[in-house]
Structure formats: structure tokens, C-alpha cells
N, C-alpha and C positions, 0 to 999 in steps of 0.2 A: 504494500500500500504506500503511495507516495506521501511525502511529508506535507502536511497541511500548512497553508500560510498562517492560519490562526488556530488557536485552541477553541476559542468561543467568539461568535459574532452575536451581538445584541441588537435587536431592532425594536424601536419605539420612540415616542416623543421625548425630547429633552425639554425640561420644564423650568419656568421661573416661578417659584412657589412663594407663598406667604405663610409663615408659621406664627400662630397666635396662642400664647400660653393662657392658662386658667385665670391669671390676673390681668389679662387684656393687653399684654405687651406683644407687639408684632414685629417680625423681622423678615426681610426678603432672603430667599435662599435658592440656590440651584436645586433641581429635583428631577424626578422621573426615574423609572427603573433603570434606564440606560446609564444615567449618571451614577446612582448608588451602586448598581451592579458592575458597571465598567471600571470604576475606581477600585471597588472591592476586589475584582479578579486580577487586575493588573498589579495591584499591590501584593497579591499572593503569588505573583510570578508567572501568570498565564499570558499568552499572546492574545490580545483582545482587539476587536474592531467593533465600532458602533455605527449603525445605520439609523439616521434620524432626520427629522424635519423641524424647522423653526424659521422665524422671520429673519431676513438677512441682517437687520439692525442688531440682532442678538448673536450673530455668528462669533463675535469676539468672546462670548461666554464659553465657547468650546475649548478655549486655550487651556483651561484648567485640566481637562481630561487628556488633551493632546500632550501637554507638558508632562503628564504622569506616564505617558507611553502608550495611550490608547490611539489607534488609528480611527479617524472619524470620516464617514461618508455622509455629508449633509445636503439636503435638498431645501431650496427656498420655499417658504410657506407664507400664507397671507398674515398669519399671526403666530406667536409663540404660545405653546401650551403652558398652563399654569393651574395650580390647585392651592386653595387656602385650607390649611389644616387648623381647625379651632379645637384646642385641647380642653377637655372638660374636667380633668382630674390632674392631680400633681404627678401621678405615675405615668400620665400621658397615654394610657391605654384607651380611654374613652375620648372620642373626637368626632367632630362634624366636618365633612368635606364639602367645599364649594368650588365651582369652576371659575377660573380667571381667564382662560383662553384655550383655544383648540387649534392645532396646527394642521388639521386636515388629514385626509386619508392617504396612505401609501399606495403607489401603483406598482404593477409588475415591472413596468419599464424602468423605474428608478431603483430597483433592487440591483446592487452591484454584483458582478460575477466574480466572487471571491471564494477561495477554498477554505473550509473550516471543518474541524472535527465535530463541532456542535453549534447549532443555531438556537438562540433563545428569543422567542417572540414575546415581548413584555410591554404591551401598550398600557396607557393610563386609563383611557375611556373608550367605550364602544364607538365605533366609527373609524378608528385608526386603521384597522386591518379588516378587510372583508374576506369572505370565504375563498374566492379565486386567488387572492394574494397569499393567504395561508396555505392553500394547496400547493402553490408554486414553491413556497419555502420548504414545506415538508418533503417535497419531491427531491430536494437537493441533498437530504441526508438527515441524520438524527436531529430532532427538534424538540425543544421544551416550550411550553406555553403557559403564560400567566393568565388565568381566566378573567382577571379583573377588567381587562380591556374588551370583554365581550358581555359582561353582565352589569357594568357600571355605566349608567346613562346620565347625561346632563339634561335636566329639566329647568330651563332658566339658569340660575346660578347654583341650583341644588343638584346633588348627586343622588340618584336612586338606583336600586338594584332590581333587575328583572332576569328571568330565565333566558337562556340563549336558544332560540328555536332551532338553530342549525347544529346543536351540540353533537348529535349523533354522527352527522357527516363530518363536522369540523374536528372532532376529537379522535376519529378512528386511526389517523396516521401520526398522532402525537406520541412521542416517547415519554417525556416527563410533563406532567400536568401539575401546576401549582394552584391551590385554592386556599382561602382562609375559612374559618368555621362558618362565617356568615354566607360566603359564596357557595360553600358546599351545601348548605341548607337550601339556598335559592335554586340550585341545580337539581337537587335530589329530593327535597322535602324532608330530609332526615336530620335529626339533631345529634344522634350518636355518631361520633367522629369515625369510628371504625366501620360502622354500617355505611356511612356516606362515602368513605374512601373505597370500599368494596363496590358500591353501586357505580361510582365514577369509573372504576377500572373496567367494568363491564361495557362501557361505551367505547373502549379501545385503547386508552393510554396504558403504556406498559408499567409506569410507575407514578404513584400519586404522592405529592408533597403537600401536606395539609398543615398550615400554620395556625396557631391559636395562642391565647394569652400566655399559657404556661410553657409552650415549646412547639415542637414540630413532630407530626406523625407521618411516617413514610410507609406506604404499602407497595412492596416490590417483590416480584418473584414468589407470590403467594404468601408472604410473611409481613407482619407488622413490626415496625421499629419506632421507638420513641426517643426523642432528644429533648432534654429540658433546657429552657433558658435560665441561666443563673447569673445575671448581671449583679454586681455589687450595688449598683444604683442605676436609675434610668434617666438619661438626659437626651438620648437619641432614638425616640420611638419611630420617627419618620424614616422609612427605608428598611425597616426590620424585615418585612417579607421579601423585599428585593435582595437583601443580603443573604437571607437564608436559602432562597431558591437558587440564585446564581452560584452560591458556594456549593450546594448539594450537587447540582448538575455538573459543575466543573470537577468536583471531587470524584464523581462517578467515572471519569476518564481513567482513573487509576485505582479507585477503591471500590469495595463492595457496598451494597446498600446500607448495612448496619453501621459500618465505619464512616461512610459519607454522611449519614444522618447525625451521628455524634459530632463529627467535625463541623458540620453546618451549624449545629446548635451552639457549639463553642465559639465559633467566629461571630455569630449573631449576638451572643451574649456580650462579647467584648465591644462590638459595634454600638450596642445600646447604652454603653457607659459614657458615650460622648456624642455630641451633635455632629452631623455630617456623615460621610461615608466611612466605612471601615478603614482604620489606619493604625494597625498594631503589628507587632513583630511576630515572626514564626515562633519564637520562644514563649511569647504570651499565649499563643494558641496551645502550645504543648502543655504549658502550665495549667491552663483552663481544662484541658482534656484530662490531666492527671487528677484535678480537683473533683 
């Protein structure tokens, strides 16, 4: 098998977000799964590319991930995506999401022809990726999918969850599927996490990565694996799922499901201890795993 140009290619909107704490203080921050996931993986030593869309006036914002070593393929959009996360608790687990912008749908024509071991489709909102584009991506090789970009819809400024009518067709060629507990219930009607993961696997994905408040549940190769989040404190709730999913999928290039699950939980726990993307050392990860 020839050497791939990249270990992982991430596809989704780069965002300019607004983070509002429980005491009403707001700050602007870069966001989107390609941002949190791209920096996370390149800092772990993977060869990473990002495919994204944003307004040309915001192209300068891509310098942060480019300087970190991520190759970026960007298309001009009428506006830049953005979300406001309004946190309702000190631990930042409860939040309200509102939309600030939408960078429009990806097209098959703008997908770069690049070689990669793994592709991760990680949109923010419904409408970024349609079924033909998803099918074109999965045809290229192993693909992971974050379901949030197919069940989170913008209604005015608000974000609402709805089932994905095309889930049976859309998920049949997906290798890794990421959902959180809310999204799993929207898709399956089930609140038991293991029952929901099993039901989702029946739609076609080979492995289910289900995040929740306490950690991550993986269903792979007929077995369940649990990874607990163990941050010493929580300052960086935003990007938790992005970090967990991208870490798990990349780790599966060399690790089995159980080890990849534990590793993803450890990396995510460290990420949650500070705002922004993951930025800790390999020794920190090993120490967390030993703990």
C-alpha cells in the first residue's frame, strides 16, 4: 500500500464563535470541529489536512492552524460560520447554542484530490454536507462522521435537533460514527446508551463513538468499551466531543478499540482542563493513562 500524504483529513466549517460564561462574560474564539480536531491531531504528531469554507475576510484566521503544521484547503464562502455557546453552569456542561453565521454547503467539485488514511466529516450544522457529497467522500476510503452536522438545524438564531431522514442511506458506508447522548436519542428514540449504540450500529457504521457527560462509550467489533473523563477541573468544555472523536479515530490507525477508547478519554480529559484546543505533552497523556 503506498504511503498516504496525510494520516487524517478533516472536513467542515471553520468557525468564529462567541463563548458566554454563566456570569455573562463573552469572548470571541476560533471554533469548529476542524479547528479543535486539526490542532489536536497535529499536536499529537499526525499529518493533518483541513478542508473548509469561510468568508475571504477571515482567511487570515487560518494562520493559527497552518503555523501549527496543518495543511489547509479553503474555499471562499458568503459568510463565516459561527456559534454562540451560552454556558448555564460553572462546570460548563449545560449550555445553549445559537447560530452566528453559516458558510454554506460543500460541493463535490471543491473537494481536493488528496490521499489520506482516514477522512473525518465533522460539520457544525445541517446543510454543510449533503448526501451526494458524503457518498463521494466515503467512496475515497475509511470515513468517520460526526452526526451533529446532520441533526442540528438552525431555526433563526436557535439550534434545534431533528432526526436525519436519510440516516439509513447516509450511514451505511461510514466506518466511525460519533454521537453524543442527546443525538443518539434523537436518532434512535433510546435513552440507554448501550441500546442506542447497538441500534446505530445496525444502520451500518462499523464503530460507534458515543460521548456523554461522564466519558465516552465505544461499540466496536461486537464489544463495548468505556472511557471516563477525569479532568482535575473544567475550563475547556467547548471542543470536548471534537477532541474525543478525532483522537479515537486517529488512534485506531495503530491501536485496538479498547486502547483507543482509553487514550481518547485521557486526551479529552486533559483538553478540558484549559480553554482552547488540546495542547499537552505525550508524557501528560501517559501520566493520565496511568492514573
